[in-house]
C-alpha positions as CSV (number, residue, x, y, z in Angstrom):
1,M,-5.2,-12.4,-11.4
2,E,-6.0,-14.2,-8.2
3,R,-9.2,-12.5,-6.9
4,N,-9.0,-13.6,-3.3
5,L,-6.0,-11.4,-2.6
6,R,-6.0,-9.9,0.8
7,I,-5.5,-6.2,0.6
8,L,-4.9,-3.8,3.5
9,V,-6.1,-0.3,2.7
10,V,-4.8,2.6,4.9
11,D,-6.4,6.0,4.4
12,D,-7.7,8.7,6.8
13,E,-10.3,10.0,4.3
14,P,-13.5,8.1,5.0
15,D,-14.8,8.6,1.4
16,I,-11.7,7.2,-0.2
17,L,-11.4,4.3,2.3
18,E,-15.1,3.4,1.8
19,T,-14.8,3.7,-2.0
20,L,-11.7,1.5,-2.1
21,E,-13.1,-1.1,0.3
22,F,-16.5,-1.3,-1.6
23,S,-14.9,-1.4,-5.1
24,L,-12.3,-3.9,-4.3
25,T,-14.7,-6.2,-2.4
26,R,-17.1,-6.1,-5.4
27,R,-14.2,-7.2,-7.6
28,G,-13.6,-10.2,-5.3
29,F,-10.8,-9.1,-3.1
30,T,-10.7,-9.5,0.7
31,V,-10.2,-6.0,2.2
32,A,-9.1,-4.9,5.7
33,T,-8.8,-1.2,6.5
34,A,-7.0,1.2,8.8
35,V,-7.4,4.9,9.3
36,D,-4.0,6.0,10.3
37,G,-0.3,5.1,9.8
38,L,0.2,3.4,13.2
39,E,-2.9,1.3,12.9
40,G,-1.9,0.3,9.4
41,L,1.6,-0.6,10.6
42,E,0.3,-2.7,13.4
43,K,-2.3,-4.5,11.3
44,A,0.2,-5.2,8.5
45,K,2.7,-6.8,11.0
46,R,0.0,-8.7,12.9
47,N,-1.8,-10.1,9.8
48,P,0.3,-9.4,6.7
49,P,-1.7,-8.7,3.5
50,D,-0.9,-9.9,0.0
51,V,-0.7,-6.2,-1.0
52,M,-1.0,-3.0,0.9
53,I,-2.5,0.3,-0.3
54,L,-1.2,3.1,1.7
55,D,-2.1,6.8,1.6
56,V,0.8,9.2,2.0
57,M,-0.8,12.0,4.2
58,L,-1.8,10.1,7.3
59,P,-2.1,11.2,10.9
60,G,0.4,9.8,13.4
61,C,2.9,8.4,11.0
62,N,2.8,9.3,7.3
63,G,2.7,6.7,4.5
64,Y,6.3,7.2,3.5
65,E,7.4,6.3,7.1
66,V,5.1,3.4,7.4
67,S,6.3,2.0,4.1
68,R,9.9,2.3,5.0
69,M,9.4,0.8,8.5
70,L,7.5,-2.2,7.0
71,K,10.2,-2.8,4.3
72,E,12.9,-2.7,7.0
73,W,10.9,-5.1,9.2
74,M,10.4,-7.5,6.2
75,E,14.1,-7.5,5.5
76,N,15.3,-7.9,9.1
77,D,12.8,-10.3,10.5
78,P,13.2,-13.8,9.0
79,Q,9.6,-14.6,10.1
80,A,8.1,-11.6,8.4
81,T,5.8,-12.2,5.4
82,L,6.9,-10.2,2.3
83,F,4.3,-8.1,0.5
84,P,4.3,-5.2,-1.9
85,I,3.1,-1.6,-1.0
86,L,1.2,0.7,-3.3
87,L,1.3,4.4,-2.2
88,L,-1.6,6.7,-3.0
89,T,-0.9,10.5,-2.9
90,A,-2.6,13.7,-3.8
91,R,0.8,15.4,-4.0
92,K,2.0,15.3,-7.5
93,V,5.8,15.0,-7.7
94,D,7.2,17.7,-10.0
95,T,10.4,16.2,-11.2
96,R,11.8,12.8,-12.0
97,D,14.6,13.2,-9.4
98,R,12.0,14.0,-6.7
99,E,9.9,11.0,-7.7
100,K,13.0,8.8,-7.6
101,F,13.9,10.2,-4.1
102,V,10.4,9.5,-2.8
103,A,10.3,6.0,-4.2
104,T,13.8,5.2,-2.8
105,W,13.1,6.7,0.6
106,S,9.7,5.2,1.1
107,R,10.8,2.0,-0.6
108,A,7.2,1.5,-1.9
109,D,6.7,-0.8,-4.9
110,A,4.4,1.6,-6.8
111,C,2.7,4.9,-6.5
112,L,-0.6,6.3,-7.9
113,Y,-1.8,9.8,-7.7
114,K,-5.3,10.9,-6.5
115,P,-7.7,11.2,-8.1
116,F,-7.3,7.7,-9.4
117,E,-9.4,5.3,-11.6
118,M,-10.3,2.0,-10.0
119,D,-9.3,0.2,-13.1
120,E,-5.8,1.7,-12.7
121,V,-5.7,0.6,-9.0
122,V,-6.8,-3.0,-9.9
123,A,-4.2,-3.1,-12.8
124,T,-1.5,-2.0,-10.4
125,L,-2.6,-4.5,-7.8
126,A,-2.5,-7.2,-10.5
127,R,1.0,-6.2,-11.4
128,L,2.2,-6.1,-7.8
129,A,0.6,-9.5,-7.1
130,Q,2.6,-11.1,-9.9
131,V,5.8,-10.1,-8.2
132,N,6.8,-12.8,-5.8
133,P,9.2,-11.3,-3.3
134,V,12.1,-13.6,-2.5
135,R,14.3,-13.4,0.6
136,A,18.0,-13.0,-0.1
């Protein structure tokens, strides 16, 4: 996997944000951060990352909404850079139908549950980085 991937991490929990930034930087990724949904949305549009890690429970605008807005922006703006979104959530989804609904509504490309293992995050980032979005 290309180690110089640019990753935008959006999380309002300082410990999680710091852990992700530190761990991903040590693994050779370039990391930018945001602490709420609106800041993450603005940063992603202004300087699109290669992959975005987005917490679900955020102040201002939750991760589901941010993900959906970004996906709609990427589809509707021919100048927008396409990138995958990985959701992080502490809320376990209790049924397959609910999980499918959340994935469909947020339109995120992947979801991991907290607490997570860094190896799992890196493996998911590698998988998402392999996907080369194509404009229809």
